[in-house]
N, C-alpha and C positions, 0 to 999 in steps of 0.2 A: 535729646529729642530726635535728632537726625538719625541716630542709630535705631531708635524704636520705629520711626517711620519707614526706614529701609527694611527693617525686619517684617513690618506689616505688608510692605509691597511684595517681598519674597514669598511670604506665606500665602498672600492672595494669588500670586502666579502659580504656585504649586497646587493650590486647592481649586484651581479654575475648573469650571464645569464644562459641559459639552461645548464644542465649537459651533459655528453658525450652521454647519451642515448636519448637526445632530449627532456627530461622532464625538467620543470622549477626546478632550484636548490631549495632544501627543505629549506635551511637557508634563501634564498632570499624571498621565498613564506611566510615563517613565519614572516620575518621582515616586509613584505608588510602588512600582516594582522594585525601585532602589531601596525603599523603606523596609522591604521584606528581608529579614536576616537569613542567610544561608544556614541550613541545619548542620552542615559539615563543611570542612575546608575543601572537600572534593567537588562541591557544587559550583558549576560554571554558568554564568549568565548567558553567554553567547552560544546559540545553537547553530550558527552559520557553518562552522567547520564540519559538524556532523551532517548537516543537510547537504552541503556541497559534496562531501565524500559519498553520501548515499546517492545523490543524483548521478555522480560519475559511474557508480556501480550499476545503477539501473540502465544508464546509457549503454554500457558495455553489454549487459545481459540482453537488452533488446536488439542490439546490433548483431550479436552472435546468431540470432535466429535466422537471419538471411543466408547464412553459410550453408543451410540445408537445401537451399534452392539452387540447384546446379543444372547445367545443360545436360539432358539425358542422352545416352548413347542411342543412335538411330541410323538406319541405312539411308542412303540418298533418297530424298522424297518422303521420308517417314517422320520428319520433324513434328508435324502437326499431331500425328497420332501419339508420338512419344510425349509431347507436352500435355496432351489430354490425360494420359495415363499417370501423370504426376499429381492428379487431383488430391490424393491424400496429403501430399506435401503442402499444397496450398491451404487446405483446411487446417492442418496442424499449425502452420505458420500463423494463420489468422487467429486461432484460439490462443496461441502463446503470446502473440503480439498484444492482443487485447488484455491478456492476463497481466503481463509485466507492466503495460501502460497503466492499467487501473491500479495496480499495487503502488506505482509511483504517484498517481493522483491522490490515493488515500493517504499515502505517507505525507504528502504536502498538506492535506487537510488536517491531519493530526497535529503536525508541528506548528500550525497556526495557533494552536492552543497550548503550546508548551513554551515556557519562558526561560527555562534553565535545564541543564542536564547534569547528571552525576555519572560516576563510573559504571554503576549498574545499568543505567539507560544506554550507555555506549554498548554494553555487552548484548542486551536484548535487541538493540537495533542491528548489531552485527548478525544475530541469529536470523533476522528477517532477510538481510542481504545474502547470507550464506545459503538460504533455501530458495532464493530467487535466481541466483547465478546459474545453477545447473539446469534451468528450464530448457535450454537448447538441447540437452541430451535426450530426455524423454520425448521431446518434439521430433527429433530425428528418428528415434526408435519406432514411434508409432507411425510415422509417415512411411518408413521403409517397410514395416510389417504389413500395413494395409496395401501397399503397392505390390508386395510380393504375393499377397492373397492367401497366406497360410493362416488358417483359423486359430490354431493354438498360439502361434506367435503374435497374432493381432490381439488376442485376449490378454496375453501377458504384457504386451506393450501398453494397452489401455490401463491395466492395473498399475504399471510403473508410473505412468503419467499422473494418474489419480493420487498415488502415494506421494509423489514429489510436491504436488500442489497442496495436498493435505498437510504436509510438514510445514509449508509456509503459513498455513492457517494456524497451526500450533504455535509457531513463532509469534504471529500477531496476537494470539490469545495471551501468551506470556507477557508480551509488551504491554497490553492494556491492563493486565493484572498488576504489573509492576508500577505503572504510572498512577493507577487509581489509588494505590496504597501510599503514594507520596504526593499529596496535594501541593506541597511547596514547589513542585516543578511546573504547576499549571499557571496560566495567566489569570484565570478567574475561577472562583469556586464552582460556578455553574458548568464549567468545562468537564467536570467529573461526570456529569450526566451524559454528555456526548460520548465520553470514553466508555461508560457502562454499556451504552447501546452498541457502540462499535465492537465491544467485547462479545456481545451476543451475535453480531454479524460474523465475527471470526468463528464462533462456534458453529453457526449455520453453515459456513463455508467448509469447515472440516467435515461435517456430516454429509454435506452435499457432494463434495468431491469423492469422499469414501463411497457413497452410494453409487455415484457414477462409475467408479472403478469396479464395484461389484456387478453392476448391470453390464458393463463392458466385458467382464470376464465370464459371466454366466449366460448372458443373452446375446448382445451384439456390440462389438467395439465401435461401430458407427453411431449407435445410440449414445455411447459414452462421449464420443467426439462432439456430437451435437450439444450435449450438456456442457462440455468444456468450453464451447463457444458462447453459450447463453449465460453462464454464470458471471463472467466478467462484465457483461452488459448490465446485469443487475447491480453489481457492486460499483460500476461506474456511475449509474444513475443515483445511487445512494451514497456517493462518496463524501457528502457533507453530513451524513447521519440521516436517520429516519425522521419522519415528520415531527415526532415529539421532541427530538433533539433540536431541530431547526426552530420550533416554536419556543423552546427554552432560550435560544439565542435572541429571538426577537423581543422577549420580555425584558432583556437587560437594558438598563437606561443608557 
């Protein structure tokens, strides 16, 4: 009888409902996740190592951007004028800082919905990091080209910047496609809807940055630079998914 009562108490604790604040009980959630068998021996429950490594890479990538801001050569008394002439470097830094920062925010939002990782997820995550780290290079190129004032070089620089950011969008698209096809990696079944919407956002990003590159090459690099600044703001505002994805989250008990 004592064994049966103890078993009932354990079952009751595992099947506990929401806590007093309306959130699912932590012990029940952990028990549910532990009850999900891995599809392969390569599946790992802990995402902390992957997230910590990614955070480190994002930190390095965003820090490298400031290396493009250097004291300009100037004659005595000409510092103010020289600093004003660095306006392309300031705008390029702003665009790239916002971009890398928003990629990091979106990365965090996605991994709140992922409970486990496998070998393939490591690789697609590396693709995201690989396409973020070089951001400092096209940032320096477009800032230098606009400062020099050569039209042909400025157009080429805008196209290079757009290409780099579009490649990151391709990496994100591959990431979402991979995770959507492996629901065992997700915390909840409803999280697949969030990832579907984020996959569409990645597609919009690819098209938008490519279009900005075309405009910058055919019309004006300054127009492209303005778009490069505005797009990360949009993705920052929608980093938790569009309205339909957030509504789906609220419907969960």
